[in-house]
C-alpha positions in Angstrom: 185.4 86.1 -2.7 183.1 83.4 -3.3 180.6 83.2 -6.3 177.5 81.3 -5.4 175.3 79.5 -8.1 171.8 78.2 -8.1 170.4 75.3 -10.4 167.4 74.5 -11.1 166.5 70.6 -11.7 163.1 71.3 -12.8 162.2 69.1 -15.5 166.2 68.1 -16.2 168.3 64.8 -16.4 170.0 63.4 -13.8 173.5 63.2 -15.5 173.1 66.8 -17.2 172.5 68.7 -14.0 175.1 66.2 -12.3 177.9 67.4 -15.0 177.3 70.9 -14.7 177.4 71.0 -11.1 180.9 68.8 -11.2 181.9 71.6 -13.8 181.3 74.7 -11.5 182.9 72.9 -8.4 185.9 71.7 -10.0 186.2 75.4 -10.9 186.4 75.0 -14.6 183.9 77.6 -15.5 186.4 80.3 -13.7 189.0 82.3 -15.6 191.5 81.7 -12.8 191.3 77.9 -12.4 193.9 75.5 -10.6 193.7 72.0 -10.7 195.5 71.7 -7.2 193.0 74.2 -5.4 189.3 74.0 -4.4 187.4 76.7 -6.5 185.8 79.2 -4.2 182.0 78.6 -5.3 179.1 77.5 -3.4 176.6 75.6 -5.8 173.1 75.1 -4.7 170.6 72.6 -6.7 166.6 72.9 -6.5 163.7 70.9 -7.2 165.9 67.5 -7.3 162.7 65.4 -6.8 161.6 66.9 -10.4 164.1 65.6 -11.7 163.3 63.8 -15.1 164.5 60.0 -14.9 163.1 57.1 -17.4 161.6 54.4 -15.8 164.0 52.5 -17.5 167.0 54.2 -16.2 165.4 54.1 -12.7 165.3 49.8 -13.0 168.2 49.3 -15.1 171.2 52.0 -13.1 172.8 49.8 -10.3 174.8 51.2 -7.6 177.4 49.1 -6.0 178.8 48.3 -2.5 181.4 45.7 -1.4 183.0 45.5 1.7 185.8 43.7 1.0 184.9 40.6 2.7 184.1 37.7 0.0 180.4 37.3 -1.1 179.9 41.0 0.3 179.0 42.5 -2.9 175.5 44.2 -2.9 173.8 45.8 -5.5 171.0 48.6 -5.4 168.5 50.2 -8.4 168.2 53.8 -9.0 164.6 53.0 -7.9 165.2 51.4 -4.3 167.9 53.9 -4.0 165.5 57.3 -4.7 162.9 55.6 -2.5 165.2 54.8 0.5 167.0 58.4 0.4 165.7 60.4 -2.2 166.6 61.7 -5.4 169.2 63.8 -3.4 171.3 60.9 -2.5 171.3 60.2 -6.7 172.4 63.5 -7.5 175.3 63.4 -4.8 176.6 60.1 -6.0 176.8 61.4 -9.4 178.3 64.5 -8.7 181.1 62.9 -6.5 181.7 60.6 -9.1 182.5 63.1 -11.6 184.8 65.4 -9.6 188.5 63.8 -9.3 189.1 60.8 -6.9 191.7 62.9 -4.9 192.0 64.2 -1.7 190.0 67.7 -3.0 186.6 65.5 -3.5 185.4 65.7 0.1 186.2 69.4 0.0 184.8 70.2 -3.5 181.4 68.4 -2.1 181.3 70.6 0.9 180.5 73.5 -1.6 177.6 71.6 -2.5 173.7 72.2 -1.3 171.0 70.1 -2.3 167.2 71.5 -1.4 164.3 69.6 -2.6 
């Protein structure tokens, strides 16, 4: 039996919403938590475009990418990322980094849907 959660992100901080979503996706809110299984939950986040992110955070938060080749390290600010892909991608990356880095990460992320 799959449980469904709906979270309204309007006026809330990005990290607070991301940590709440990560906790639910990990299964830590249910009494039958097992670390080696994906929790039978679906999480829907609404109103992501109206998240409360300060201007300083938009300019200072950096996302790093590196292909492995020398000199290929690139930085992108939250401001540019949200302009290019929207706040949906920022929330998705925040949640992904809060989940365990193992085989279950991709499976947990499939249970997340973000609506603007």
